[in-house]
C-alpha positions in Angstrom: 81.3 119.0 118.2 80.2 116.6 115.9 76.8 116.3 114.1 76.3 112.8 115.4 77.0 113.2 118.8 74.7 116.5 119.2 71.7 114.5 117.2 71.8 111.4 118.8 67.8 110.9 117.6 69.0 110.8 114.0 70.3 107.2 114.1 69.0 104.6 112.3 69.1 100.9 113.2 71.3 99.9 110.0 74.6 99.6 112.0 73.6 102.2 114.6 74.8 105.1 112.1 73.1 108.5 111.3 70.1 108.8 108.6 72.6 111.0 106.3 75.0 107.7 106.1 72.0 105.7 105.1 70.8 107.9 103.1 74.0 108.4 101.2 74.3 104.5 101.3 71.0 104.3 99.0 72.4 107.2 96.8 75.7 105.3 96.2 73.7 101.9 95.9 71.7 103.5 93.0 74.7 105.0 91.3 76.4 101.8 91.5 73.9 100.0 89.6 74.4 102.7 86.9 78.2 102.5 86.8 78.9 98.7 87.4 76.4 98.2 84.7 79.3 99.6 82.4 82.1 98.3 84.0 80.8 94.9 83.4 80.1 95.6 80.0 83.1 97.5 79.0 85.6 94.6 78.8 82.9 92.6 76.6 82.1 95.5 74.4 85.5 96.6 74.0 88.0 93.7 73.9 85.2 91.3 72.0 83.2 93.5 70.0 85.3 96.1 69.2 88.4 93.9 69.5 90.6 96.6 70.7 94.2 95.4 72.1 95.3 95.2 75.6 97.3 98.6 75.3 94.1 100.6 74.3 92.2 98.8 77.0 94.5 99.5 79.5 94.5 103.1 78.7 90.5 103.3 78.6 90.7 101.1 81.8 93.0 103.5 83.4 91.1 106.8 82.5 88.3 104.9 84.0 90.0 104.6 87.4 92.4 107.4 87.3 91.0 110.2 85.6 89.4 111.1 88.8 92.8 111.8 90.2 92.7 116.0 90.1 88.9 116.7 90.1 88.7 114.7 93.4 91.2 117.5 94.9 89.0 120.0 93.3 85.6 118.4 94.5 87.1 118.4 98.0 88.5 121.8 98.1 85.1 123.5 96.6 82.9 121.5 99.2 85.1 123.0 101.9 85.4 126.4 100.3 81.6 126.6 99.9 80.9 124.6 103.1 78.0 122.6 101.0 79.3 119.3 100.3 75.9 117.8 99.1 75.9 120.8 96.4 79.4 119.5 95.1 78.4 116.0 95.2 75.6 116.5 93.4 77.0 118.3 90.5 79.2 115.3 90.3 76.6 112.8 90.4 74.8 114.6 87.7 77.7 115.0 85.3 78.2 111.2 85.9 74.5 110.6 85.0 74.5 112.8 81.7 77.1 111.0 80.2 75.4 107.6 79.8 73.0 109.1 77.4 76.0 110.4 75.3 77.8 107.3 75.5 75.7 105.4 72.5 76.1 108.4 70.4 80.0 107.8 70.2 80.0 104.3 68.7 82.8 102.5 68.0 85.3 105.5 68.4 87.7 104.7 71.1 88.7 108.4 71.0 84.9 109.3 71.7 84.5 106.2 74.3 87.7 107.6 76.2 86.5 111.2 76.3 83.2 109.9 77.2 84.6 108.1 80.1 86.8 110.9 81.2 83.7 113.0 81.5 81.7 110.0 83.5 85.0 109.8 85.8 85.2 113.3 86.2 81.9 113.4 87.8 82.9 110.6 90.1 86.0 113.1 91.1 83.9 115.5 92.3 81.5 113.7 94.1 83.9 111.1 95.8 85.7 113.4 98.5 82.5 115.8 99.7 80.3 112.9 99.7 83.3 110.9 102.1 83.2 114.2 104.0 79.2 114.1 104.9 79.8 110.8 106.1 82.7 111.3 108.5 81.2 114.3 109.8 78.1 112.5 110.5 79.8 110.3 113.2 82.4 110.9 115.8 86.0 109.5 114.8 85.7 105.9 117.2 82.4 105.3 114.7 84.1 106.2 111.4 85.0 102.3 110.6 81.7 101.4 111.2 80.0 104.2 109.7 81.9 103.7 106.1 81.6 100.0 106.6 77.7 100.5 106.1 78.0 102.7 103.4 80.2 100.5 101.6 77.6 97.8 101.9 75.1 99.6 100.7 77.3 100.8 97.9 77.7 97.1 97.0 74.6 95.9 96.8 74.2 98.3 94.0 77.9 96.9 92.3 76.1 93.3 92.7 72.9 94.5 90.8 74.5 96.1 88.1 76.1 93.3 86.8 72.9 91.1 86.7 71.2 93.7 85.0 74.0 93.7 82.1 73.8 90.1 82.1 70.1 90.3 81.5 70.2 92.6 78.9 73.0 91.0 77.2 71.3 87.6 77.1 68.0 89.0 76.2 68.8 92.1 73.8 72.3 91.3 72.7 75.4 93.7 72.8 73.9 96.8 71.2 75.3 99.5 73.5 72.1 101.5 73.7 70.0 99.5 76.1 72.7 99.4 78.4 73.3 103.0 78.6 69.6 104.2 79.0 68.9 101.8 81.8 72.4 103.0 83.4 71.2 106.9 83.0 67.8 105.6 85.2 69.4 104.2 87.8 71.9 107.2 87.9 68.8 109.8 87.8 67.1 108.0 90.9 70.1 108.2 92.7 70.2 112.2 92.2 66.5 112.6 93.4 67.3 110.6 96.7 70.3 113.0 97.0 68.4 116.1 96.5 65.9 115.0 98.8 66.6 112.9 101.8 70.5 114.0 102.6 70.6 117.3 104.5 73.4 119.6 103.5 73.6 120.8 107.1 75.9 117.6 107.7 78.9 120.0 107.5 77.4 122.8 109.9 79.8 122.1 112.7 82.6 122.7 110.1 81.2 126.2 109.2 83.3 128.6 111.5 86.4 130.5 111.0 88.2 131.5 107.7 87.2 129.5 104.4 90.1 127.0 103.8 92.4 127.5 100.4 93.5 124.9 98.4 97.1 124.9 100.1 95.6 124.4 103.6 94.2 120.8 102.3 97.8 120.4 100.6 99.7 121.2 103.7 98.2 118.6 105.5 100.8 116.6 104.2 103.3 118.2 106.6 101.6 116.1 108.8 103.5 112.8 109.5 100.7 110.9 110.0 98.6 111.9 107.5 101.7 111.9 105.0 102.3 108.5 105.9 98.7 107.0 105.1 98.7 108.7 102.2 102.2 107.7 100.7 101.3 103.7 101.6 97.7 104.0 99.9 99.6 105.4 96.8 102.5 103.0 96.6 100.3 100.0 97.0 97.7 101.6 94.6 100.8 101.4 91.9 101.1 97.6 92.3 97.0 96.9 92.3 95.7 95.7 89.0 92.6 97.1 88.3 89.1 95.2 88.6 88.7 94.7 84.9 92.1 93.2 84.5 91.3 90.8 87.6 88.1 89.6 85.9 89.5 89.0 82.6 92.4 87.4 84.0 90.1 85.2 85.7 88.4 84.3 83.0 91.1 83.5 81.2 92.9 81.5 83.3 90.1 79.5 84.7 88.7 79.2 80.8 84.9 79.5 82.2 82.7 80.6 79.6 83.2 84.2 78.1 79.4 85.1 78.5 79.9 84.7 82.2 82.5 87.7 82.3 80.1 90.2 83.1 78.9 88.1 86.6 82.4 87.8 87.6 82.2 91.3 89.5 79.5 89.8 91.4 81.8 87.2 93.4 83.6 90.5 94.6 80.5 92.4 95.6 78.9 89.5 97.4 81.9 88.9 99.3 82.4 93.0 99.8 78.6 93.2 101.1 79.1 90.4 103.6 82.1 91.9 105.1 82.5 95.4 104.8 80.7 96.4 107.7 82.4 93.6 109.8 86.0 94.3 109.0 85.1 98.3 109.3 83.9 97.5 113.1 87.3 95.5 113.2 89.2 98.6 112.3 87.6 100.6 114.9 88.5 98.4 117.4 92.1 96.9 116.2 93.1 99.9 114.3 92.9 100.9 110.7 96.1 100.3 109.3 96.2 96.7 110.1 93.1 95.9 108.4 93.9 98.0 105.6 97.6 96.2 105.3 96.0 92.6 105.5 93.5 93.3 102.6 96.5 93.9 100.5 98.0 90.8 101.5 94.5 88.9 100.1 95.3 90.5 97.1 98.4 89.1 96.7 96.7 85.8 97.2 94.6 86.5 94.4 97.5 87.0 92.1 99.2 83.7 93.0 95.8 82.0 92.6 96.1 83.4 89.1 99.1 81.4 88.8 97.7 78.0 89.9 98.0 75.2 87.3 94.5 73.8 88.0 91.7 76.2 86.8 87.8 75.8 86.8 85.0 77.3 88.8 86.8 76.8 92.3 89.5 78.6 91.2 87.6 81.3 90.4 85.3 81.3 93.4 88.4 81.8 95.7 89.8 84.3 93.8 86.5 86.6 93.8 86.0 85.6 97.3 89.9 87.2 98.3 89.1 89.7 95.8 86.1 90.8 97.7 87.9 90.5 101.1 90.5 93.0 99.7 88.0 95.5 99.1 86.4 95.1 102.6 89.1 95.4 103.9 90.6 98.6 102.4 87.8 101.0 100.4 86.0 102.2 103.5 88.8 101.5 105.9 91.2 104.1 104.1 88.7 106.7 104.4 88.2 105.9 108.1 92.0 106.0 108.8 92.7 109.4 107.2 89.4 111.1 107.9 90.3 110.6 111.6 93.5 112.7 111.1 91.9 115.6 109.3 90.2 118.8 110.8 86.4 119.1 110.1 87.0 122.3 107.9 89.3 120.5 105.6 87.8 117.1 105.6 86.8 117.1 101.9 90.0 118.3 100.8 92.2 115.8 103.2 90.2 112.8 101.8 90.8 114.3 98.1 94.5 114.4 98.8 94.6 110.7 99.9 92.2 109.5 97.2 94.1 111.5 94.7 97.3 109.8 95.3 95.6 106.6 95.1 93.8 107.3 91.9 97.2 108.4 89.9 98.9 105.3 91.0 96.3 103.2 90.0 96.1 104.8 86.5 99.6 104.3 86.0 99.1 100.7 87.1 96.4 100.0 84.3 98.0 101.5 81.6 101.7 99.5 82.6 99.6 96.3 83.0 97.8 96.9 79.7 101.4 97.3 77.7 102.7 94.3 80.0 99.7 91.8 78.9 100.0 93.2 75.0 103.5 92.1 74.9 104.2 89.7 77.2 102.6 86.4 78.2 99.7 85.9 80.6 102.0 84.1 83.3 104.7 86.6 83.1 102.1 89.6 83.4 100.6 88.1 86.5 104.1 87.1 88.1 105.3 90.6 87.4 102.3 92.1 89.6 103.1 89.7 92.2 106.3 90.5 92.7 105.4 94.1 92.7 102.8 93.8 94.9 105.0 91.4 97.4 107.7 94.4 97.2 105.5 97.2 97.9 104.1 95.2 101.1 107.6 94.3 102.6 108.7 98.2 102.1 105.2 99.4 103.4 105.8 97.6 106.5 109.6 98.0 107.0 109.1 101.3 107.1 106.1 101.8 109.3 107.9 99.5 111.9 110.7 101.9 111.9 108.5 104.9 112.3 106.6 103.5 115.1 109.6 102.4 116.4 111.4 105.8 116.2 108.1 107.4 117.8 
């Protein structure tokens, strides 16, 4: 029996979801302010202050997006094993917070920056699956899209605030790294406080019966055809997805808007995500998660095509960021809702981690490869390659899915 159905009084007005979801949304909001401050600052700092090449940037950005991969499995398994997802998530949030104070100490060392990024992303890897497990165990399956949509909307408020804070610090204090990381640390600590005092650990109580699962049990979920297909689709499309940092750099370069506005470009994506994550989550509950997820990647293909348009300027940047935000609104929480409904409660953290790990590893490879491509080819060639890869991936996924549906 699901906790949400047993405790109807624990709902709030925010999207008619339990308080656990709202509290976790606040935690993610504050943590995302912290994380997105750094995301907005890194391209300026690495590419234009330290003048590193696109290959190095691709490696560091790949590390930032993909270093969570294996630790997602660890975090999900340990949360299921201990039946304490809040504890495991808290360790992950705490590790990421601590790195914000270490970052200024490494200076301009690419090796040092890479190490701190790896530690920060390790924290994200540990916390993501347990956090999503807490959400999914708080609502019945038919409400998962709505719950994840509300959570991701709140998360995105933080994603909007982070770049604004970075822009204000950059404008008023310059590009010295210390202020960025100290302020980022403060927001991360606030998130930890909310997690500790307002998120109940008992959200997994319904799953606390029977033997404690082994890590093999989580991986054994791949024997289930629908779950395996969903994981493979997420990984394949992740392999053809250009990382956010590169998208924002490409938007700035192709539209020729001022460099000083680069840290604010994530706001366009975040605002669109904020407006549409919950509605698209509800839509996925009604029409199915797979069509919405697939449609989101079609929108991403549209973003890449816009980057090839001859006319630049602000209108193109706005259109690209709008479609980029819609892509995330249709895919981020929807993927967790889609796969979460296929996983037994006792393996919820491990199962979500399996899918997230495949996607993270694919995006790690994508980011590194795109960095090499930008370093040694023209910008238009790199974007055309991204268009071709994503187009082929969408076609393959569509054909395979339809064949399997026909066979069944």
